[in-house]
All heavy atoms as an XYZ file, in Angstrom:
975
protein
N      24.564     19.365      0.920
C      23.719     19.652      2.076
C      22.399     18.881      2.006
O      21.984     18.292      2.990
C      23.459     21.154      2.196
C      22.489     21.554      3.314
C      23.045     21.187      4.679
C      22.158     23.021      3.239
N      21.746     18.881      0.841
C      20.461     18.185      0.735
C      20.600     16.707      1.046
O      19.755     16.125      1.739
C      19.841     18.380     -0.654
C      19.391     19.796     -1.008
C      18.769     19.819     -2.396
C      18.430     20.358      0.015
N      21.664     16.099      0.539
C      21.876     14.669      0.792
C      22.075     14.396      2.285
O      21.554     13.412      2.819
C      23.067     14.153     -0.016
C      23.176     12.657     -0.036
C      21.962     11.953     -0.634
O      21.388     12.447     -1.617
O      21.569     10.905     -0.088
N      22.813     15.276      2.960
C      23.012     15.125      4.412
C      21.689     15.247      5.166
O      21.445     14.507      6.121
C      23.998     16.164      4.935
C      25.412     15.902      4.484
O      25.747     14.816      4.031
N      26.243     16.923      4.579
N      20.858     16.178      4.741
C      19.553     16.345      5.382
C      18.700     15.090      5.209
O      18.093     14.603      6.163
C      18.823     17.557      4.805
C      19.403     18.925      5.127
C      18.680     20.008      4.325
C      19.347     19.222      6.609
N      18.667     14.564      4.004
C      17.855     13.377      3.732
C      18.399     12.168      4.497
O      17.626     11.389      5.067
C      17.776     13.103      2.217
C      17.109     11.769      1.922
C      17.030     14.237      1.516
N      19.711     12.022      4.543
C      20.313     10.905      5.284
C      19.957     10.994      6.766
O      19.584      9.991      7.388
C      21.839     10.901      5.089
O      22.111     10.710      3.695
C      22.510      9.798      5.890
N      20.056     12.186      7.328
C      19.704     12.395      8.740
C      18.232     12.083      8.969
O      17.865     11.386      9.919
C      20.040     13.826      9.144
C      19.774     14.102     10.609
O      18.592     14.263     10.982
O      20.750     14.174     11.390
N      17.379     12.606      8.096
C      15.940     12.355      8.228
C      15.631     10.865      8.172
O      14.892     10.337      9.019
C      15.172     13.081      7.130
C      13.680     12.744      7.086
C      12.953     13.336      8.274
C      13.076     13.187      5.782
N      16.171     10.176      7.187
C      15.886      8.748      7.036
C      16.322      7.963      8.275
O      15.624      7.041      8.700
C      16.550      8.200      5.778
C      15.881      8.705      4.515
O      14.762      9.222      4.540
N      16.559      8.564      3.399
N      17.449      8.336      8.864
C      17.912      7.665     10.087
C      16.917      7.905     11.223
O      16.615      6.983     11.996
C      19.304      8.166     10.467
N      16.421      9.121     11.332
C      15.428      9.422     12.375
C      14.151      8.607     12.159
O      13.564      8.083     13.108
C      15.083     10.910     12.375
C      16.180     11.801     12.872
C      15.852     13.290     12.661
N      17.027     14.083     12.899
C      17.410     14.521     14.096
N      16.676     14.241     15.154
N      18.506     15.235     14.232
N      13.724      8.521     10.918
C      12.502      7.777     10.620
C      12.650      6.298     10.955
O      11.733      5.683     11.506
C      12.119      7.958      9.150
C      11.703      9.368      8.733
C      11.493      9.426      7.227
C      10.458      9.825      9.474
N      13.799      5.731     10.620
C      14.019      4.305     10.873
C      14.036      3.962     12.359
O      13.764      2.823     12.740
C      15.324      3.851     10.217
C      15.246      3.642      8.713
C      16.643      3.427      8.137
C      14.325      2.473      8.374
N      14.344      4.935     13.204
C      14.366      4.699     14.655
C      12.970      4.616     15.254
O      12.813      4.146     16.374
C      15.144      5.820     15.361
C      16.623      5.782     15.115
C      17.305      6.939     15.819
C      18.775      6.987     15.447
N      19.436      8.192     16.010
N      11.978      5.068     14.523
C      10.625      5.095     15.072
C       9.892      3.796     14.753
O       9.718      3.456     13.579
C       9.850      6.286     14.504
C       8.588      6.547     15.287
O       7.713      5.659     15.325
O       8.480      7.641     15.868
N       9.445      3.066     15.775
C       8.782      1.779     15.532
C       7.436      1.902     14.809
O       6.937      0.919     14.275
C       8.603      1.180     16.929
C       8.739      2.326     17.872
C       9.588      3.359     17.196
N       6.858      3.106     14.772
C       5.563      3.262     14.103
C       5.691      3.540     12.610
O       4.680      3.631     11.909
C       4.770      4.398     14.766
O       5.404      5.648     14.550
N       6.915      3.651     12.110
C       7.121      4.051     10.718
C       6.327      3.194      9.737
O       5.571      3.715      8.921
C       8.608      4.024     10.346
C       8.903      4.363      8.881
C       8.509      5.801      8.571
C      10.351      4.096      8.545
N       6.509      1.893      9.793
C       5.873      1.027      8.793
C       4.349      1.105      8.837
O       3.696      1.078      7.793
C       6.352     -0.412      8.921
C       7.792     -0.582      8.454
O       8.270      0.265      7.667
O       8.446     -1.545      8.887
N       3.784      1.258     10.029
C       2.321      1.380     10.082
C       1.863      2.720      9.510
O       0.796      2.810      8.902
C       1.802      1.191     11.508
O       2.187      2.269     12.338
N       2.666      3.760      9.654
C       2.317      5.076      9.117
C       2.388      5.126      7.589
O       1.653      5.881      6.958
C       3.241      6.154      9.695
C       3.023      6.509     11.157
C       4.184      7.351     11.678
C       1.701      7.241     11.337
N       3.283      4.321      7.015
C       3.479      4.377      5.559
C       2.801      3.215      4.822
O       3.006      3.048      3.624
C       4.974      4.450      5.181
C       5.728      3.178      5.581
C       5.615      5.691      5.776
C       7.150      3.105      5.025
N       2.011      2.436      5.522
C       1.290      1.351      4.860
C       2.108      0.096      4.675
O       1.817     -0.714      3.801
N       3.168     -0.059      5.473
C       3.984     -1.266      5.425
C       5.387     -1.007      4.904
O       5.652     -0.016      4.222
N       6.282     -1.926      5.240
C       7.690     -1.802      4.855
C       7.881     -1.758      3.345
O       8.855     -1.182      2.859
C       8.504     -2.955      5.455
N       6.945     -2.317      2.596
C       7.059     -2.297      1.133
C       7.032     -0.867      0.581
O       7.500     -0.629     -0.536
C       5.937     -3.118      0.505
N       6.511      0.073      1.360
C       6.467      1.471      0.919
C       7.718      2.266      1.291
O       7.793      3.453      0.978
C       5.227      2.172      1.475
C       4.018      1.981      0.589
O       4.144      1.704     -0.593
N       2.837      2.123      1.174
N       8.680      1.631      1.914
C       9.900      2.373      2.266
C      10.608      2.966      1.049
O      11.025      4.119      1.111
C      10.860      1.494      3.068
C      10.426      1.320      4.502
C      11.460      0.547      5.278
N      11.017      0.320      6.649
C      11.759     -0.249      7.565
N      12.986     -0.671      7.270
N      11.286     -0.426      8.789
N      10.761      2.250     -0.066
C      11.396      2.888     -1.232
C      10.646      4.134     -1.715
O      11.267      5.111     -2.138
C      11.395      1.791     -2.298
C      11.347      0.519     -1.527
C      10.507      0.821     -0.311
N       9.327      4.107     -1.632
C       8.523      5.275     -1.995
C       8.857      6.427     -1.045
O       9.040      7.572     -1.475
C       7.013      4.939     -1.940
C       6.162      6.180     -2.162
C       6.669      3.857     -2.950
N       8.954      6.112      0.237
C       9.283      7.126      1.239
C      10.663      7.722      0.999
O      10.837      8.937      1.029
C       9.205      6.523      2.641
C       9.647      7.435      3.786
C       8.766      8.671      3.867
C       9.638      6.659      5.089
N      11.659      6.876      0.756
C      13.022      7.390      0.549
C      13.061      8.301     -0.673
O      13.689      9.360     -0.655
C      14.027      6.256      0.387
C      14.063      5.217      1.477
C      14.356      3.898      1.310
C      13.814      5.367      2.882
N      14.295      3.228      2.511
C      13.958      4.113      3.505
C      13.450      6.449      3.692
C      13.781      3.908      4.872
C      13.266      6.242      5.062
C      13.436      4.987      5.630
N      12.381      7.901     -1.728
C      12.315      8.733     -2.932
C      11.606     10.055     -2.638
O      12.042     11.123     -3.081
C      11.614      7.972     -4.053
C      11.692      8.698     -5.363
O      12.756      9.128     -5.790
N      10.552      8.847     -6.009
N      10.511      9.981     -1.901
C       9.782     11.184     -1.540
C      10.666     12.139     -0.736
O      10.614     13.353     -0.941
C       8.526     10.847     -0.738
C       7.808     12.103     -0.319
O       7.264     12.841     -1.127
N       7.826     12.377      0.977
N      11.471     11.613      0.167
C      12.313     12.472      0.994
C      13.319     13.246      0.141
O      13.568     14.427      0.382
C      13.006     11.663      2.087
C      12.020     11.149      3.110
O      10.901     11.648      3.212
N      12.419     10.137      3.854
N      13.884     12.582     -0.859
C      14.797     13.274     -1.783
C      14.044     14.357     -2.562
O      14.517     15.487     -2.692
C      15.436     12.289     -2.768
C      16.535     11.494     -2.176
N      17.814     11.968     -2.046
C      16.545     10.245     -1.649
C      18.567     11.054     -1.471
N      17.819     10.004     -1.217
N      12.882     13.997     -3.071
C      12.095     14.960     -3.842
C      11.635     16.129     -2.985
O      11.620     17.272     -3.436
C      10.897     14.270     -4.494
C      11.315     13.330     -5.583
O      12.393     13.438     -6.155
N      10.467     12.357     -5.866
N      11.282     15.838     -1.748
C      10.855     16.891     -0.827
C      11.978     17.903     -0.602
O      11.746     19.118     -0.665
C      10.426     16.272      0.510
C      10.129     17.290      1.557
N       8.883     17.859      1.704
C      10.921     17.856      2.498
C       8.934     18.732      2.691
N      10.153     18.743      3.192
N      13.178     17.416     -0.359
C      14.316     18.313     -0.122
C      14.563     19.209     -1.332
O      14.775     20.419     -1.195
C      15.562     17.502      0.214
N      14.512     18.628     -2.518
C      14.708     19.416     -3.743
C      13.578     20.434     -3.932
O      13.821     21.579     -4.330
C      14.786     18.491     -4.963
C      16.026     17.628     -5.005
C      15.950     16.687     -6.193
C      16.986     15.606     -6.118
N      16.814     14.604     -7.177
N      12.357     20.011     -3.664
C      11.214     20.899     -3.812
C      11.326     22.096     -2.873
O      11.113     23.244     -3.283
C       9.907     20.140     -3.556
C       8.698     21.025     -3.520
C       8.197     21.576     -4.687
C       8.064     21.307     -2.327
C       7.084     22.400     -4.669
C       6.950     22.139     -2.296
C       6.457     22.678     -3.467
N      11.649     21.846     -1.617
C      11.751     22.942     -0.654
C      12.888     23.884     -1.039
O      12.736     25.106     -0.955
C      11.898     22.415      0.788
C      12.235     23.536      1.760
C      10.607     21.715      1.215
N      13.999     23.351     -1.490
C      15.105     24.209     -1.934
C      14.656     25.104     -3.089
O      14.960     26.307     -3.110
C      16.305     23.363     -2.341
N      13.923     24.553     -4.029
C      13.408     25.331     -5.156
C      12.389     26.361     -4.680
O      12.409     27.514     -5.106
C      12.758     24.398     -6.197
O      13.746     23.472     -6.651
C      12.197     25.162     -7.370
N      11.526     25.949     -3.773
C      10.506     26.841     -3.241
C      11.133     28.026     -2.510
O      10.666     29.161     -2.636
C       9.589     26.054     -2.300
C       8.353     26.747     -1.791
C       7.383     27.001     -2.944
C       7.683     25.897     -0.727
N      12.182     27.774     -1.767
C      12.848     28.861     -1.051
C      13.507     29.847     -2.015
O      13.577     31.044     -1.732
C      13.886     28.304     -0.069
C      13.304     27.561      1.132
C      14.399     26.840      1.888
C      12.538     28.506      2.043
N      13.956     29.352     -3.132
C      14.596     30.217     -4.127
C      13.573     31.012     -4.935
O      13.859     32.128     -5.379
C      15.465     29.383     -5.069
N      12.381     30.439     -5.137
C      11.355     31.087     -5.951
C       9.995     30.738     -5.366
O       9.295     29.850     -5.859
C      11.462     30.607     -7.405
C      10.462     31.291     -8.323
O      10.011     32.409     -8.005
O      10.132     30.693     -9.360
N       9.629     31.449     -4.291
C       8.402     31.123     -3.566
C       7.158     31.413     -4.386
O       6.964     32.516     -4.873
C       8.338     31.887     -2.246
C       7.082     31.599     -1.466
C       6.787     30.302     -1.065
C       6.195     32.609     -1.149
C       5.640     30.019     -0.352
C       5.045     32.341     -0.428
C       4.769     31.045     -0.037
O       3.631     30.761      0.672
N       6.345     30.377     -4.532
C       5.065     30.476     -5.227
C       4.033     29.785     -4.330
O       3.968     28.551     -4.298
C       5.135     29.759     -6.577
C       6.308     30.152     -7.426
C       5.896     30.949     -8.630
O       4.762     30.873     -9.067
N       6.810     31.720     -9.147
N       3.244     30.567     -3.588
C       2.307     29.949     -2.640
C       1.335     28.969     -3.284
O       1.012     27.940     -2.688
C       1.566     31.135     -2.010
C       1.986     32.348     -2.730
C       3.162     32.016     -3.584
N       0.896     29.267     -4.498
C      -0.042     28.360     -5.174
C       0.611     27.008     -5.434
O      -0.024     25.958     -5.304
C      -0.521     28.942     -6.513
C      -1.145     30.314     -6.421
C      -0.118     31.449     -6.408
O       1.045     31.260     -6.836
O      -0.479     32.539     -5.942
N       1.877     27.047     -5.808
C       2.615     25.804     -6.061
C       2.723     24.981     -4.791
O       2.549     23.759     -4.814
C       4.010     26.116     -6.633
O       3.845     26.847     -7.849
C       4.810     24.855     -6.885
N       2.995     25.641     -3.684
C       3.106     24.929     -2.413
C       1.796     24.240     -2.060
O       1.768     23.041     -1.758
C       3.533     25.890     -1.298
C       3.570     25.311      0.114
C       4.496     24.113      0.203
C       3.991     26.390      1.104
N       0.697     24.958     -2.128
C      -0.597     24.381     -1.745
C      -1.005     23.271     -2.706
O      -1.452     22.196     -2.277
C      -1.673     25.480     -1.658
C      -3.058     24.872     -1.444
C      -1.342     26.449     -0.521
N      -0.839     23.486     -3.992
C      -1.197     22.448     -4.968
C      -0.328     21.204     -4.794
O      -0.815     20.074     -4.939
C      -1.106     22.982     -6.395
C      -2.215     23.951     -6.736
C      -3.609     23.381     -6.511
O      -3.878     22.235     -6.924
O      -4.432     24.092     -5.898
N       0.933     21.404     -4.481
C       1.823     20.262     -4.265
C       1.420     19.505     -3.009
O       1.412     18.262     -3.005
C       3.288     20.725     -4.182
O       3.616     21.381     -5.412
C       4.229     19.556     -3.953
N       1.052     20.211     -1.951
C       0.594     19.534     -0.730
C      -0.650     18.699     -1.022
O      -0.756     17.560     -0.562
C       0.305     20.543      0.378
C       1.515     21.202      1.023
C       1.067     22.272      2.011
C       2.402     20.173      1.713
N      -1.574     19.244     -1.796
C      -2.782     18.476     -2.167
C      -2.410     17.220     -2.951
O      -2.929     16.136     -2.695
C      -3.717     19.334     -3.015
C      -4.529     20.293     -2.250
C      -5.601     20.920     -3.146
N      -6.307     21.898     -2.375
C      -6.411     23.180     -2.702
N      -5.892     23.626     -3.814
N      -7.069     24.004     -1.927
N      -1.530     17.397     -3.922
C      -1.118     16.264     -4.753
C      -0.430     15.194     -3.912
O      -0.718     14.001     -4.045
C      -0.186     16.736     -5.870
C       0.299     15.607     -6.715
C      -0.327     15.057     -7.779
C       1.507     14.856     -6.524
N       0.415     14.010     -8.277
C       1.551     13.865     -7.515
C       2.554     14.937     -5.612
C       2.591     12.954     -7.625
C       3.594     14.028     -5.713
C       3.601     13.048     -6.712
N       0.495     15.616     -3.051
C       1.217     14.664     -2.200
C       0.238     13.903     -1.316
O       0.307     12.679     -1.200
C       2.304     15.389     -1.364
C       2.827     14.508     -0.240
C       3.436     15.857     -2.256
N      -0.659     14.616     -0.700
C      -1.639     13.983      0.179
C      -2.458     12.943     -0.589
O      -2.553     11.784     -0.164
C      -2.541     15.052      0.787
C      -3.499     14.603      1.870
C      -2.739     14.145      3.109
C      -4.454     15.715      2.221
N      -3.009     13.329     -1.713
C      -3.821     12.388     -2.500
C      -3.004     11.189     -2.967
O      -3.448     10.039     -2.877
C      -4.434     13.093     -3.717
C      -5.537     14.060     -3.347
O      -6.058     13.983     -2.215
O      -5.873     14.906     -4.197
N      -1.820     11.457     -3.481
C      -0.982     10.391     -4.031
C      -0.558      9.396     -2.961
O      -0.669      8.181     -3.144
C       0.264     10.995     -4.719
O      -0.175     11.850     -5.769
C       1.165      9.909     -5.272
N      -0.078      9.900     -1.838
C       0.446      9.004     -0.825
C      -0.655      8.310     -0.030
O      -0.496      7.149      0.358
C       1.464      9.726      0.057
C       2.732      9.939     -0.732
C       2.892     11.028     -1.574
C       3.730      8.980     -0.716
C       4.019     11.179     -2.357
C       4.861      9.117     -1.492
C       5.000     10.224     -2.315
O       6.115     10.345     -3.092
N      -1.777      8.956      0.176
C      -2.899      8.257      0.813
C      -3.371      7.106     -0.063
O      -3.707      6.032      0.444
C      -4.048      9.225      1.108
C      -3.800     10.240      2.219
C      -4.978     11.192      2.331
C      -3.503      9.566      3.547
N      -3.368      7.300     -1.378
C      -3.798      6.230     -2.279
C      -2.808      5.058     -2.288
O      -3.162      3.953     -2.695
C      -4.008      6.758     -3.699
O      -2.775      7.050     -4.317
N      -1.587      5.296     -1.824
C      -0.571      4.236     -1.754
C      -0.549      3.534     -0.396
O       0.293      2.686     -0.149
C       0.817      4.811     -2.026
C       1.024      5.238     -3.458
C       2.398      5.849     -3.601
N       2.704      6.133     -4.982
C       3.638      5.503     -5.680
N       4.351      4.547     -5.135
N       3.863      5.834     -6.927
N      -1.435      3.945      0.498
C      -1.523      3.287      1.793
C      -0.911      4.054      2.958
O      -0.939      3.592      4.091
N      -0.349      5.224      2.686
C       0.160      6.056      3.777
C      -1.034      6.575      4.576
O      -2.091      6.864      4.010
C       0.955      7.243      3.227
C       2.327      6.905      2.709
C       2.503      6.040      1.639
C       3.457      7.464      3.282
C       3.759      5.738      1.146
C       4.722      7.178      2.800
C       4.877      6.302      1.737
N      -0.869      6.696      5.879
C      -1.932      7.221      6.732
C      -1.843      8.749      6.768
O      -0.757      9.318      6.614
C      -1.818      6.665      8.143
C      -2.072      5.190      8.206
C      -2.062      4.581      9.583
N      -1.703      5.434     10.687
C      -1.206      4.977     11.839
N      -1.003      3.685     12.009
N      -0.924      5.801     12.812
N      -2.960      9.407      7.006
C      -2.951     10.872      7.028
C      -2.092     11.418      8.165
O      -1.513     12.498      8.034
C      -4.370     11.434      7.102
O      -5.015     11.007      8.277
N      -1.961     10.668      9.262
C      -1.115     11.155     10.360
C       0.380     10.972     10.076
O       1.222     11.445     10.845
C      -1.500     10.536     11.702
C      -1.532      9.020     11.716
O      -1.586      8.396     10.633
O      -1.518      8.447     12.819
N       0.710     10.348      8.961
C       2.112     10.284      8.551
C       2.662     11.675      8.268
O       3.811     11.975      8.592
C       2.264      9.414      7.286
C       3.568      9.637      6.580
C       4.744      9.108      7.084
C       3.636     10.423      5.441
C       5.962      9.343      6.453
C       4.843     10.659      4.800
C       6.011     10.120      5.310
N       1.873     12.535      7.658
C       2.382     13.827      7.198
C       2.824     14.738      8.345
O       3.941     15.256      8.305
C       1.376     14.488      6.259
C       1.109     13.619      5.056
C      -0.010     12.813      4.999
C       2.016     13.567      4.009
C      -0.241     11.981      3.911
C       1.804     12.733      2.915
C       0.677     11.946      2.869
N       2.018     14.930      9.382
C       2.526     15.712     10.519
C       3.747     15.047     11.167
O       4.681     15.732     11.593
C       1.350     15.769     11.492
C       0.150     15.458     10.681
C       0.599     14.593      9.538
N       3.735     13.720     11.191
C       4.856     12.966     11.753
C       6.148     13.251     10.993
O       7.169     13.599     11.578
C       4.522     11.465     11.715
C       5.692     10.552     11.909
C       6.159     10.262     13.176
C       6.330      9.965     10.822
C       7.239      9.413     13.360
C       7.400      9.115     10.985
C       7.865      8.837     12.262
N       6.118     13.130      9.670
C       7.342     13.309      8.886
C       7.769     14.771      8.871
O       8.966     15.073      8.899
C       7.235     12.716      7.470
C       6.395     13.584      6.544
C       8.624     12.485      6.878
N       6.829     15.696      8.851
C       7.206     17.112      8.888
C       7.861     17.472     10.223
O       8.804     18.266     10.254
C       5.990     17.993      8.597
C       5.508     17.932      7.142
C       4.138     18.606      7.005
C       6.518     18.550      6.188
N       7.399     16.864     11.307
C       8.056     17.077     12.606
C       9.484     16.522     12.581
O      10.408     17.146     13.131
C       7.247     16.430     13.726
N       9.685     15.359     11.939
C      11.047     14.810     11.816
C      11.919     15.706     10.938
O      13.108     15.865     11.186
C      11.031     13.401     11.231
C      10.261     12.321     11.987
C      10.715     12.007     13.396
N      10.160     12.845     14.420
C       8.885     12.840     14.853
N       8.000     12.037     14.345
N       8.504     13.657     15.814
N      11.325     16.284      9.882
C      12.082     17.229      9.058
C      12.547     18.403      9.909
O      13.687     18.848      9.803
C      11.237     17.739      7.880
C      11.394     16.943      6.626
C      10.471     16.116      6.055
C      12.550     16.893      5.775
N      10.980     15.554      4.909
C      12.257     16.018      4.709
C      13.803     17.494      5.812
C      13.168     15.739      3.692
C      14.712     17.216      4.791
C      14.391     16.346      3.759
N      11.676     18.921     10.754
C      12.048     20.060     11.594
C      13.175     19.688     12.560
O      14.101     20.476     12.773
C      10.822     20.598     12.333
C       9.870     21.323     11.382
C       8.490     21.542     11.939
C       8.391     22.589     12.980
N       6.998     22.900     13.353
N      13.114     18.488     13.114
C      14.215     18.015     13.972
C      15.521     17.971     13.189
O      16.573     18.396     13.682
C      13.912     16.612     14.511
C      12.800     16.536     15.515
C      12.415     15.100     15.837
O      13.069     14.152     15.340
O      11.429     14.914     16.579
N      15.452     17.420     11.999
C      16.638     17.314     11.142
C      17.200     18.691     10.822
O      18.413     18.922     10.932
C      16.287     16.556      9.845
O      15.976     15.202     10.189
C      17.422     16.582      8.847
N      16.339     19.598     10.424
C      16.791     20.952     10.087
C      17.440     21.633     11.285
O      18.488     22.276     11.148
C      15.613     21.779      9.563
C      15.034     21.311      8.233
C      13.707     22.007      7.955
C      16.027     21.534      7.100
N      16.832     21.474     12.459
C      17.411     22.082     13.675
C      18.797     21.516     13.983
O      19.654     22.219     14.501
C      16.486     21.879     14.860
C      15.261     22.754     14.839
C      14.436     22.599     16.119
N      13.225     23.371     16.033
C      12.013     22.852     15.825
N      11.851     21.548     15.706
N      10.963     23.637     15.744
N      19.009     20.257     13.658
C      20.305     19.632     13.967
C      21.375     19.945     12.917
O      22.561     19.801     13.194
C      20.146     18.118     14.106
O      19.986     17.498     12.849
N      20.964     20.362     11.718
C      21.906     20.519     10.609
C      22.151     21.960     10.170
O      23.150     22.228      9.510
C      21.405     19.731      9.388
C      21.254     18.245      9.606
C      22.574     17.525      9.625
O      23.477     17.851      8.879
N      22.696     16.544     10.502
N      21.230     22.873     10.480
C      21.313     24.231      9.945
C      21.591     25.260     11.032
O      21.303     25.042     12.206
C      20.012     24.593      9.227
C      19.616     23.725      8.049
C      18.303     24.214      7.459
C      20.705     23.681      6.983
N      22.087     26.390     10.598
C      22.357     27.500     11.515
C      21.043     28.154     11.942
O      20.029     28.058     11.232
C      23.229     28.542     10.821
O      22.478     29.184      9.803
N      21.057     28.837     13.080
C      19.837     29.530     13.517
C      19.318     30.536     12.487
O      18.105     30.659     12.304
C      20.274     30.235     14.808
C      21.382     29.386     15.339
C      22.108     28.897     14.106
N      20.209     31.215     11.773
C      19.734     32.183     10.773
C      19.044     31.478      9.610
O      18.030     31.970      9.092
C      20.875     33.062     10.278
O      21.868     32.288      9.652
N      19.547     30.341      9.195
C      18.888     29.573      8.133
C      17.542     29.034      8.606
O      16.565     29.033      7.853
C      19.764     28.419      7.672
O      20.926     28.897      7.050
N      17.502     28.589      9.845
C      16.256     28.048     10.392
C      15.144     29.085     10.373
O      13.982     28.758     10.115
C      16.459     27.551     11.816
C      17.208     26.250     11.973
C      17.492     25.981     13.442
C      16.436     25.107     11.355
N      15.500     30.347     10.641
C      14.501     31.404     10.659
C      13.816     31.585      9.321
O      12.660     32.021      9.254
N      14.485     31.223      8.249
C      13.900     31.332      6.909
C      13.117     30.094      6.512
O      12.193     30.175      5.704
C      15.008     31.538      5.870
O      15.714     32.710      6.131
N      13.482     28.956      7.063
C      12.922     27.680      6.607
C      11.794     27.165      7.495
O      10.786     26.660      6.994
C      14.043     26.625      6.489
C      15.035     27.064      5.408
C      13.489     25.251      6.187
C      16.278     26.234      5.338
N      11.933     27.286      8.801
C      10.929     26.706      9.697
C       9.514     27.249      9.479
O       8.559     26.477      9.610
C      11.348     26.844     11.155
C      12.476     25.911     11.595
C      12.798     26.115     13.070
C      12.153     24.456     11.318
N       9.330     28.525      9.120
C       7.949     28.963      8.850
C       7.267     28.173      7.725
O       6.054     27.938      7.789
C       8.116     30.445      8.480
C       9.349     30.866      9.223
C      10.260     29.654      9.152
N       8.020     27.733      6.735
C       7.441     26.890      5.682
C       6.978     25.555      6.267
O       5.908     25.054      5.917
C       8.447     26.631      4.556
C       8.642     27.799      3.649
C       9.706     28.656      3.831
C       7.754     28.047      2.613
C       9.882     29.741      2.992
C       7.918     29.127      1.770
C       8.994     29.984      1.969
N       7.782     24.986      7.145
C       7.408     23.712      7.755
C       6.237     23.875      8.711
O       5.376     22.997      8.789
C       8.624     23.069      8.437
C       9.487     22.401      7.403
C      10.453     23.109      6.693
C       9.290     21.070      7.076
C      11.201     22.510      5.706
C      10.038     20.448      6.091
C      10.984     21.186      5.407
O      11.716     20.584      4.419
N       6.186     24.999      9.416
C       5.033     25.253     10.274
C       3.764     25.348      9.425
O       2.736     24.762      9.762
C       5.231     26.537     11.077
C       6.343     26.417     12.113
O       6.686     25.282     12.504
O       6.871     27.477     12.521
N       3.855     26.073      8.312
C       2.700     26.194      7.419
C       2.311     24.828      6.850
O       1.129     24.458      6.856
C       2.975     27.171      6.267
C       1.867     27.165      5.261
C       0.688     27.845      5.504
C       1.978     26.427      4.086
C      -0.359     27.812      4.579
C       0.950     26.395      3.161
C      -0.224     27.090      3.412
N       3.292     24.082      6.360
C       2.983     22.769      5.777
C       2.343     21.854      6.809
O       1.398     21.115      6.496
C       4.242     22.119      5.193
C       4.700     22.741      3.904
S       6.034     21.828      3.080
C       7.440     22.234      4.114
N       2.832     21.899      8.048
C       2.281     21.051      9.099
C       0.817     21.369      9.357
O      -0.008     20.463      9.519
C       3.082     21.219     10.391
O       4.406     20.792     10.196
N       0.479     22.639      9.388
C      -0.907     23.058      9.600
C      -1.755     22.768      8.365
O      -2.871     22.244      8.471
C      -0.951     24.567      9.930
O      -0.156     24.798     11.092
C      -2.363     25.051     10.167
N      -1.228     23.105      7.205
C      -1.987     22.954      5.961
C      -2.300     21.503      5.646
O      -3.412     21.186      5.209
C      -1.224     23.590      4.800
N      -1.358     20.610      5.864
C      -1.594     19.212      5.497
C      -2.682     18.596      6.378
O      -3.490     17.794      5.907
C      -0.280     18.394      5.503
C       0.179     18.050      6.895
C      -0.412     17.160      4.647
N      -2.760     19.013      7.634
C      -3.835     18.521      8.508
C      -5.179     19.051      8.015
O      -6.151     18.304      7.907
C      -3.566     18.921      9.979
C      -4.783     18.645     10.852
C      -2.343     18.189     10.515
N      -5.226     20.348      7.683
C      -6.470     20.937      7.181
C      -6.890     20.296      5.858
O      -8.079     20.012      5.651
C      -6.299     22.443      7.018
N      -5.939     20.067      4.973
C      -6.252     19.433      3.694
C      -6.747     18.004      3.890
O      -7.670     17.566      3.202
C      -5.037     19.459      2.767
C      -4.654     20.833      2.236
C      -3.262     20.775      1.576
C      -5.687     21.338      1.250
N      -6.137     17.275      4.813
C      -6.571     15.895      5.086
C      -7.979     15.886      5.660
O      -8.798     15.043      5.280
C      -5.587     15.214      6.029
N      -8.264     16.840      6.556
C      -9.613     16.921      7.111
C     -10.633     17.257      6.035
O     -11.700     16.668      5.976
C      -9.664     17.949      8.245
C      -8.944     17.490      9.492
C      -8.842     18.569     10.562
O      -9.288     19.715     10.329
O      -8.283     18.270     11.629
N     -10.301     18.213      5.175
C     -11.211     18.581      4.089
C     -11.408     17.417      3.130
O     -12.520     17.165      2.668
C     -10.659     19.792      3.331
N     -10.345     16.688      2.856
C     -10.435     15.521      1.974
C     -11.358     14.474      2.579
O     -12.160     13.865      1.884
C      -9.037     14.947      1.751
C      -8.955     13.831      0.755
C      -7.495     13.340      0.670
N      -7.283     12.445     -0.410
C      -7.526     11.129     -0.362
N      -7.999     10.591      0.717
N      -7.267     10.377     -1.401
N     -11.238     14.276      3.900
C     -12.090     13.318      4.582
C     -13.553     13.707      4.525
O     -14.438     12.861      4.352
N     -13.828     14.995      4.638
C     -15.202     15.467      4.565
C     -15.766     15.310      3.166
O     -16.948     15.008      2.986
C     -15.277     16.936      4.996
C     -15.066     17.119      6.475
C     -15.061     18.574      6.864
C     -14.731     18.692      8.348
N     -14.510     20.083      8.743
N     -14.926     15.493      2.151
C     -15.378     15.333      0.759
C     -15.737     13.893      0.451
O     -16.634     13.637     -0.341
C     -14.275     15.792     -0.214
C     -14.053     17.288     -0.220
C     -12.831     17.678     -1.050
O     -12.204     16.789     -1.659
O     -12.504     18.867     -1.059
N     -15.027     12.951      1.081
C     -15.275     11.539      0.763
C     -16.299     10.898      1.706
O     -16.670      9.755      1.514
C     -13.959     10.751      0.806
O     -13.416     10.794      2.108
N     -16.756     11.655      2.713
C     -17.742     11.113      3.646
C     -19.110     11.033      2.954
O     -19.427     11.872      2.113
C     -17.835     11.994      4.892
N     -19.898     10.022      3.336
C     -21.222      9.873      2.706
C     -22.178     10.990      3.075
O     -22.110     11.636      4.014
C     -21.721      8.522      3.216
C     -20.844      8.128      4.332
C     -19.613      8.981      4.255
């Protein structure tokens, strides 16, 4: 199932002409593909053993790491929206009810974290 989700997501991402500008260029595609696999595994683990602190700390780490690699901050809401599309196309409504709230939270949290990060680095 995880592999199918990642394959579907990657196909959706490749259809978007803004992808390379969001990720800092085509050279970052391997980083993105690897991240998508890791993201799927992380969410599966999180759903099995929810630890809110782990989720927030991981979002901070991902944001810092990928911004330093040239990804734009608006990439994160973009990719999380594509994840939600993928999940809606691949999962049952009952499964979606358990998973989509995590994506809604991540979508909101990553924007707030990016804004806070921007304020910390402002002169």
